[in-house]
C-alpha positions as a Markdown table, in Angstrom:
| # | Residue | x | y | z |
|---|---|---|---|---|
| 1 | Met | -68.7 | 55.6 | -51.1 |
| 2 | Asn | -65.5 | 57.4 | -50.0 |
| 3 | Glu | -67.2 | 60.1 | -48.0 |
| 4 | Val | -65.6 | 60.9 | -44.6 |
| 5 | Cys | -67.5 | 60.8 | -41.4 |
| 6 | Phe | -65.8 | 61.3 | -38.0 |
| 7 | Gly | -62.4 | 61.0 | -39.7 |
| 8 | Met | -63.1 | 57.7 | -41.3 |
| 9 | Thr | -64.3 | 56.4 | -44.7 |
| 10 | Leu | -67.1 | 53.8 | -44.8 |
| 11 | Leu | -64.5 | 51.2 | -45.5 |
| 12 | Thr | -62.4 | 52.1 | -42.4 |
| 13 | His | -65.6 | 52.1 | -40.4 |
| 14 | Ala | -66.4 | 48.6 | -41.7 |
| 15 | Ile | -62.9 | 47.3 | -40.8 |
| 16 | Glu | -63.2 | 48.9 | -37.3 |
| 17 | Leu | -66.6 | 47.4 | -36.8 |
| 18 | Glu | -65.4 | 43.9 | -37.7 |
| 19 | Gly | -62.3 | 44.2 | -35.6 |
| 20 | Asp | -64.0 | 45.6 | -32.5 |
| 21 | Ser | -66.9 | 43.2 | -32.8 |
| 22 | Ala | -64.5 | 40.2 | -32.8 |
| 23 | Leu | -62.2 | 41.6 | -30.2 |
| 24 | Gln | -64.9 | 42.3 | -27.5 |
| 25 | Pro | -66.3 | 38.7 | -27.2 |
| 26 | Gly | -63.0 | 37.1 | -28.4 |
| 27 | Gln | -64.6 | 35.7 | -31.6 |
| 28 | Pro | -62.9 | 35.0 | -34.9 |
| 29 | Ile | -62.8 | 38.1 | -37.1 |
| 30 | Asp | -65.1 | 38.3 | -40.1 |
| 31 | Ser | -64.6 | 40.2 | -43.3 |
| 32 | Ala | -68.0 | 40.2 | -45.0 |
| 33 | Leu | -68.7 | 43.9 | -44.4 |
| 34 | Thr | -65.3 | 44.9 | -45.8 |
| 35 | Ala | -65.9 | 42.7 | -48.9 |
| 36 | Ile | -69.4 | 44.3 | -49.4 |
| 37 | Val | -68.1 | 47.9 | -49.1 |
| 38 | Leu | -65.2 | 47.2 | -51.5 |
| 39 | Ala | -67.5 | 45.5 | -54.0 |
| 40 | His | -69.6 | 48.6 | -54.0 |
| 41 | Gly | -66.7 | 50.9 | -55.0 |
| 42 | Ala | -64.9 | 52.0 | -51.9 |
| 43 | Asp | -61.3 | 53.1 | -52.6 |
| 44 | Pro | -58.9 | 50.9 | -50.5 |
| 45 | Thr | -56.2 | 53.5 | -50.7 |
| 46 | Ala | -58.3 | 56.5 | -49.5 |
| 47 | Thr | -56.9 | 58.2 | -46.4 |
| 48 | Pro | -59.0 | 61.0 | -44.9 |
| 49 | Asp | -57.1 | 64.1 | -43.6 |
| 50 | Gly | -56.0 | 63.4 | -40.1 |
| 51 | Gly | -57.6 | 59.9 | -40.1 |
| 52 | Ser | -56.5 | 56.3 | -40.5 |
| 53 | Ser | -56.3 | 54.5 | -43.8 |
| 54 | Ala | -58.1 | 51.2 | -44.3 |
| 55 | Tyr | -54.8 | 49.4 | -44.1 |
| 56 | Glu | -53.8 | 51.2 | -40.9 |
| 57 | Met | -57.1 | 50.2 | -39.3 |
| 58 | Ala | -56.8 | 46.6 | -40.5 |
| 59 | Arg | -53.2 | 46.3 | -39.1 |
| 60 | Phe | -54.4 | 47.8 | -35.8 |
| 61 | Tyr | -56.9 | 45.0 | -35.4 |
| 62 | Asp | -54.6 | 42.3 | -37.0 |
| 63 | His | -57.4 | 41.9 | -39.5 |
| 64 | Asp | -55.5 | 39.7 | -42.0 |
| 65 | Arg | -58.6 | 38.9 | -44.1 |
| 66 | Ala | -59.3 | 42.6 | -44.6 |
| 67 | Ile | -55.6 | 43.2 | -45.5 |
| 68 | Arg | -55.9 | 40.5 | -48.2 |
| 69 | Leu | -59.1 | 42.0 | -49.6 |
| 70 | Leu | -57.5 | 45.4 | -49.6 |
| 71 | Asp | -54.5 | 44.0 | -51.5 |
| 72 | Arg | -56.7 | 42.2 | -54.0 |
| 73 | Phe | -58.8 | 45.4 | -54.7 |
| 74 | Thr | -55.8 | 47.6 | -54.8 |
| 75 | Ala | -54.1 | 45.4 | -57.3 |
| 76 | Arg | -57.2 | 45.2 | -59.4 |
| 77 | His | -58.0 | 48.9 | -59.4 |
| 78 | Gly | -54.5 | 50.4 | -58.9 |
């Protein structure tokens, strides 16, 4: 679940997809994919070498829902 592809984990990809998908059409941002990936064991603290962490990606997109999920899973598993 924490493999790295193109410098991002699956969790970071999920947050980027949610952020970009909302940004392009100007729609509200959703966090369902982030929640699913976290529920299946993604590490919210993983940072690939030279890549962005899930928190950094969420902050970049002002993805408050993802940040709250990351906080919740970090507290639970940290």
